C-alpha positions as CSV (number, residue, x, y, z in Angstrom):
1,M,0.1,0.2,0.1
2,T,1.6,3.4,-0.9
3,R,0.9,6.4,1.0
4,H,-0.2,9.6,-0.7
5,T,1.6,13.1,-0.3
6,S,-0.2,15.9,1.1
7,H,-0.3,17.4,-2.1
8,Q,-1.4,14.1,-4.4
9,K,-4.2,14.2,-1.8
10,G,-4.8,17.7,-2.5
11,L,-4.7,16.9,-6.3
12,R,-6.9,14.3,-6.2
13,A,-9.4,16.2,-4.2
14,E,-9.3,18.9,-6.4
15,Q,-10.5,16.4,-9.4
16,I,-13.2,14.7,-7.5
17,A,-14.4,18.5,-6.7
18,S,-14.6,19.6,-10.7
19,W,-16.2,16.4,-11.2
20,F,-18.6,16.8,-8.7
21,L,-19.6,20.8,-9.7
22,R,-19.9,19.8,-13.5
23,L,-22.5,17.0,-12.1
24,K,-24.1,20.0,-10.8
25,G,-23.9,22.2,-14.2
26,Y,-21.0,23.8,-13.6
27,A,-18.8,24.9,-16.3
28,I,-14.9,24.5,-15.1
29,L,-12.7,27.4,-16.9
30,E,-9.5,26.7,-14.7
31,T,-8.1,24.4,-12.2
32,R,-4.8,25.6,-10.2
33,Y,-5.5,29.1,-11.5
34,K,-1.8,30.5,-10.6
35,T,-1.6,34.5,-9.9
36,P,0.8,36.3,-7.7
37,F,-1.3,36.9,-4.8
38,G,-2.0,32.6,-4.9
39,E,-3.5,30.0,-6.6
40,I,-7.5,29.3,-7.2
41,D,-8.2,25.7,-7.2
42,I,-11.2,26.0,-9.5
43,L,-12.6,29.0,-11.3
44,A,-16.3,27.6,-12.6
45,K,-19.4,29.4,-14.7
46,K,-22.6,28.7,-13.9
47,G,-25.2,31.2,-15.0
48,Q,-23.6,35.0,-14.9
49,A,-21.8,34.0,-11.8
50,L,-18.4,34.0,-11.8
51,I,-16.8,31.2,-8.8
52,C,-14.2,30.8,-7.0
53,V,-13.6,27.3,-4.9
54,E,-11.4,26.6,-2.6
55,V,-11.3,22.5,-2.1
56,K,-10.0,21.2,1.1
57,Y,-9.8,17.5,1.7
58,R,-9.1,16.5,5.5
59,C,-10.1,13.8,7.8
60,D,-13.5,15.6,8.8
61,Q,-15.8,18.0,7.5
62,D,-15.5,20.4,10.5
63,R,-11.5,20.7,10.0
64,A,-12.1,20.8,6.3
65,I,-14.4,24.0,6.2
66,E,-12.4,25.2,9.5
67,A,-9.1,25.0,7.2
68,V,-10.6,28.5,5.0
69,N,-9.1,31.1,7.4
70,P,-9.5,34.8,6.9
71,Y,-5.4,35.0,5.1
72,S,-6.6,32.4,2.5
73,Q,-9.8,34.3,1.8
74,K,-8.2,37.7,1.3
75,R,-5.5,35.9,-1.1
76,I,-8.7,34.2,-3.1
77,I,-10.4,37.6,-3.5
78,A,-7.0,39.3,-4.7
79,A,-6.5,36.3,-7.2
80,A,-10.1,36.7,-8.6
81,E,-9.9,40.6,-9.0
82,F,-6.3,39.7,-10.9
83,Y,-8.3,37.0,-13.0
84,R,-11.2,39.5,-13.8
85,A,-8.9,41.7,-14.7
86,R,-7.5,39.5,-17.5
87,Q,-10.7,37.9,-18.9
88,P,-12.6,41.4,-18.8
89,R,-15.7,39.3,-20.4
90,Y,-16.3,38.2,-16.7
91,L,-16.2,41.6,-15.1
92,E,-20.1,42.2,-15.5
93,H,-20.4,38.9,-14.0
94,S,-21.1,38.2,-9.7
95,V,-18.3,36.9,-8.2
96,R,-18.9,34.0,-5.4
97,F,-16.5,32.2,-3.1
98,D,-17.2,28.6,-2.5
99,V,-15.7,26.2,-0.8
100,V,-15.8,22.3,-1.8
101,T,-14.9,20.3,1.4
102,I,-14.0,16.4,1.4
103,S,-13.7,13.8,3.8
104,G,-13.4,10.2,4.1
105,I,-14.2,8.4,1.0
106,F,-17.7,9.3,0.5
107,S,-18.3,12.8,2.3
108,I,-18.4,15.7,-0.2
109,R,-20.1,19.2,0.5
110,H,-20.7,22.0,-1.4
111,H,-20.9,25.5,0.5
112,Q,-22.1,28.1,-1.7
113,N,-21.2,31.7,-0.7
114,A,-18.7,30.7,1.6
115,W,-17.4,34.3,2.6
116,Y,-18.1,37.6,1.0
117,D,-16.0,40.2,-0.7
118,S,-15.8,42.9,1.7
């Protein structure tokens, strides 16, 4: 049995989250979008909303959602602004910040509007 590194688990969780969001009708625009401010795990679109999704894999759901702290929220907000500045077609779209938490094998939750840009 091989042991997975945290990085490998994170990549797998992002793949699962992308599939999950596609099944819910989201169009995946980018994955692992890197900016000078940090990375957005998944950029998706649904209707007139641009959705920035942070993916967290932990041993339980509570720890997963708690892992999205104010620092990471600010980093993702800045990265979203960077993306929109380079993709003007999304300037008129509303921006939403979601979190997909994954724990264990079968526990996945989509937290819509997990935080707001203040």
